[in-house]
C-alpha positions in Angstrom: 92.5 105.9 70.9 90.5 103.5 69.1 87.2 103.7 71.1 86.9 99.5 70.2 89.7 99.4 72.5 88.3 101.5 75.4 86.8 99.9 78.5 82.9 99.4 78.6 82.2 102.0 81.4 84.8 104.5 82.5 85.1 105.8 84.8 83.4 102.9 86.8 81.0 103.7 89.6 83.7 102.7 92.5 86.6 105.0 90.9 87.7 107.7 93.1 89.9 109.2 90.4 90.7 108.3 86.9 92.3 109.4 83.8 95.0 108.9 81.2 99.1 109.0 81.3 101.9 108.0 79.6 100.8 104.2 80.1 97.3 104.6 79.3 94.2 104.5 81.2 93.6 104.1 85.1 91.3 104.3 87.8 91.7 104.7 91.7 90.2 102.8 94.2 89.8 104.5 97.3 88.9 102.8 100.8 89.6 104.0 104.3 92.0 106.6 102.6 94.0 103.6 101.1 94.4 103.6 97.4 94.7 101.1 94.7 95.4 102.2 91.0 94.2 100.0 88.5 95.3 100.1 84.7 93.4 99.1 81.5 95.2 96.5 79.5 94.0 96.5 76.1 93.0 93.1 73.9 95.5 91.9 72.0 97.2 88.5 70.9 100.7 87.5 72.1 103.1 84.5 72.2 102.6 83.0 75.8 105.2 80.7 76.9 109.0 80.8 76.0 110.9 79.6 72.8 113.4 76.5 73.1 116.1 79.0 72.7 115.2 80.9 76.1 118.1 80.1 78.4 116.7 78.2 82.0 113.4 77.6 80.5 111.1 74.9 82.0 109.4 71.9 79.9 106.0 73.4 81.0 106.4 76.7 78.8 105.4 75.5 75.5 105.0 78.7 73.1 101.6 79.1 71.8 99.5 82.2 70.3 96.8 83.5 72.8 94.3 86.0 71.9 92.5 88.1 74.5 89.3 89.3 72.9 88.6 91.7 75.8 90.7 94.1 77.6 90.7 94.1 81.5 91.7 96.2 84.1 94.7 95.0 86.8 96.3 96.2 89.6 99.3 98.4 88.9 100.9 96.6 92.1 100.3 93.7 94.3 97.7 94.0 97.0 99.1 95.8 99.9 99.1 95.3 103.5 97.3 98.3 104.3 94.4 97.6 101.7 94.2 93.7 103.3 94.2 95.1 106.7 91.6 97.8 106.3 89.3 95.4 104.5 90.1 92.1 106.8 91.2 93.8 110.1 94.1 91.4 110.6 97.4 91.3 108.8 98.8 87.7 108.2 102.1 88.9 106.5 105.7 88.1 108.1 107.0 91.3 107.2 105.0 94.2 108.5 107.4 97.3 109.0 105.4 99.4 106.2 101.8 99.1 105.4 102.9 99.5 101.6 104.7 96.3 101.5 102.5 93.4 99.5 100.4 91.0 102.0 101.9 88.0 101.8 101.6 84.7 103.6 98.0 84.4 102.2 96.9 81.2 100.2 94.5 80.9 97.6 91.6 80.1 99.8 92.2 83.2 101.9 92.2 85.4 99.2 88.8 84.4 98.2 86.8 86.1 101.3 89.0 89.1 101.1 87.4 89.5 97.3 84.0 88.6 98.4 84.3 91.3 101.0 85.7 94.0 99.1 82.9 93.2 96.2 80.6 93.8 98.8 82.0 97.2 99.8 82.0 98.1 96.1 79.2 96.2 94.6 80.3 97.6 91.1 84.0 96.3 91.3 83.4 92.7 90.6 86.8 91.9 91.7 88.6 88.6 90.7 91.9 87.3 90.5 93.5 87.7 86.7 93.7 84.3 84.5 97.5 82.9 83.9 97.0 84.2 80.4 96.1 87.6 81.3 98.9 87.7 83.9 101.7 86.8 81.5 100.1 89.1 79.0 100.1 91.9 81.4 103.6 91.2 82.7 105.4 91.1 79.2 103.8 94.4 78.1 104.1 93.8 74.4 107.7 92.1 75.0 108.8 88.6 73.8 112.2 88.7 76.0 113.0 86.7 79.2 111.8 89.9 81.1 109.8 92.8 80.4 112.9 94.7 81.1 114.8 92.9 78.2 117.2 89.8 77.9 118.3 90.1 81.4 117.7 92.0 85.2 119.2 93.4 88.1 118.3 93.8 91.8 117.9 97.5 91.0 114.9 96.6 88.8 113.5 93.2 90.4 113.6 92.1 94.0 114.9 88.6 93.6 118.0 86.4 95.0 121.0 88.2 93.2 123.3 85.0 94.2 121.8 83.4 91.5 121.5 85.8 88.4 119.8 84.7 85.5 121.9 82.9 82.5 125.3 84.0 83.4 124.4 87.7 84.9 126.2 89.2 87.2 125.7 88.4 91.3 124.0 91.1 92.9 122.0 92.2 96.2 119.6 89.7 98.1 117.3 91.5 100.1 116.1 88.4 102.2 112.7 90.1 102.2 109.8 92.0 100.2 110.1 95.6 99.4 107.2 98.3 99.1 105.1 98.0 95.9 105.8 100.7 93.6 109.6 100.8 94.9 111.2 99.4 91.8 110.7 100.5 88.1 107.3 99.6 86.4 107.1 97.4 83.2 106.2 99.4 79.8 102.5 99.1 80.5 103.0 100.8 84.1 102.6 97.6 86.3 105.2 97.4 89.1 106.8 94.2 90.6 105.5 91.8 88.0 108.9 90.1 88.2 110.1 88.9 91.9 109.0 90.5 95.1 105.9 88.2 95.8 104.6 85.2 93.5 101.1 86.3 92.8 98.0 83.8 92.5 96.2 83.5 89.5 92.5 82.4 89.0 93.4 79.1 87.1 94.1 75.7 88.0 97.6 74.6 86.9 97.8 72.6 83.5 101.0 70.6 83.3 100.9 71.2 79.5 99.8 74.1 77.3 98.2 73.2 73.9 100.6 73.9 71.2 97.5 75.2 68.7 96.5 78.7 69.2 93.7 79.6 72.0 91.6 82.5 72.7 90.6 83.6 76.2 92.1 80.5 77.9 90.7 79.8 81.6 92.7 76.7 82.3 91.7 73.4 83.3 88.3 72.9 85.1 89.8 70.9 88.2 93.2 70.3 89.5 95.5 69.7 92.3 97.7 73.1 92.2 96.7 76.8 91.5 98.9 78.8 89.3 101.7 81.2 91.0 103.4 83.8 88.5 106.4 86.3 88.8 108.8 84.7 91.2 109.6 86.2 94.4 112.2 87.8 96.7 114.1 84.4 97.3 113.7 83.2 93.7 116.8 83.1 91.4 116.4 85.1 88.4 115.5 82.1 86.3 112.0 81.9 88.2 111.3 85.5 87.5 110.8 85.3 84.0 107.9 86.7 82.1 107.1 83.1 81.1 107.7 80.9 84.5 104.9 79.0 85.9 104.7 78.3 89.7 102.0 76.0 91.2 101.2 74.9 94.6 98.1 73.7 96.5 95.4 76.2 97.3 95.9 75.6 100.9 99.6 76.8 101.2 100.7 79.9 102.8 104.1 81.3 102.5 106.0 84.7 103.2 106.6 84.5 99.4 103.1 84.3 97.8 100.8 87.3 97.4 98.1 88.5 94.7 97.0 91.2 92.5 93.5 92.1 91.8 91.5 92.5 88.3 88.4 94.3 88.8 85.3 94.3 86.4 
């Protein structure tokens, strides 16, 4: 592997285990026996948004080139109820029959003290939420199709409302709830449930329009009304689980369809 594409410090002081597998480099965070794996996402350039030919696209998905000059670590799954409860001492989630379910019913503001406390427990972690650009880049995993799995999806790949398939696809299962993390196939970069299950908070304020020109390391607007949500959820139709789909909501709102994924370092 090209040394210029490697993380600046590997392994990090907080890592309990680390290595390389078919997806690339990984490091594990272990807290009270609860393990969260993070994967190294190498820098690169991609087309963010969707082409006008993509079926069922929205107008706020203007296709434009984005370059991420620095690699980053990203959770291979959404944050679990087990990790949230170990750190915060309470579980806000609606669905609580399995600690490996993603934590949900947390708003953007709730996530900030969780991150702060986790960073206090692991001073070298420097955890935060991914930017919207980082999230889509990782979700796409080198693809430009509507989904990282290709032109369409099935409920065997994604937890969504199968009564509302994407672009003429066949109807399928509607589970009516979340599923445990890592229970569905990963994308080509080893990231689980980037499509469906729970919407995931990003760091950015929502911008109604992307710029048409190329961007480098975009951070979104300096202020706004809504925070960005990505990925769709268990209650979404197929359209809203596409890689380019952009959700947005006030940072004070909580729902049982909203969780998040950590980006340390």
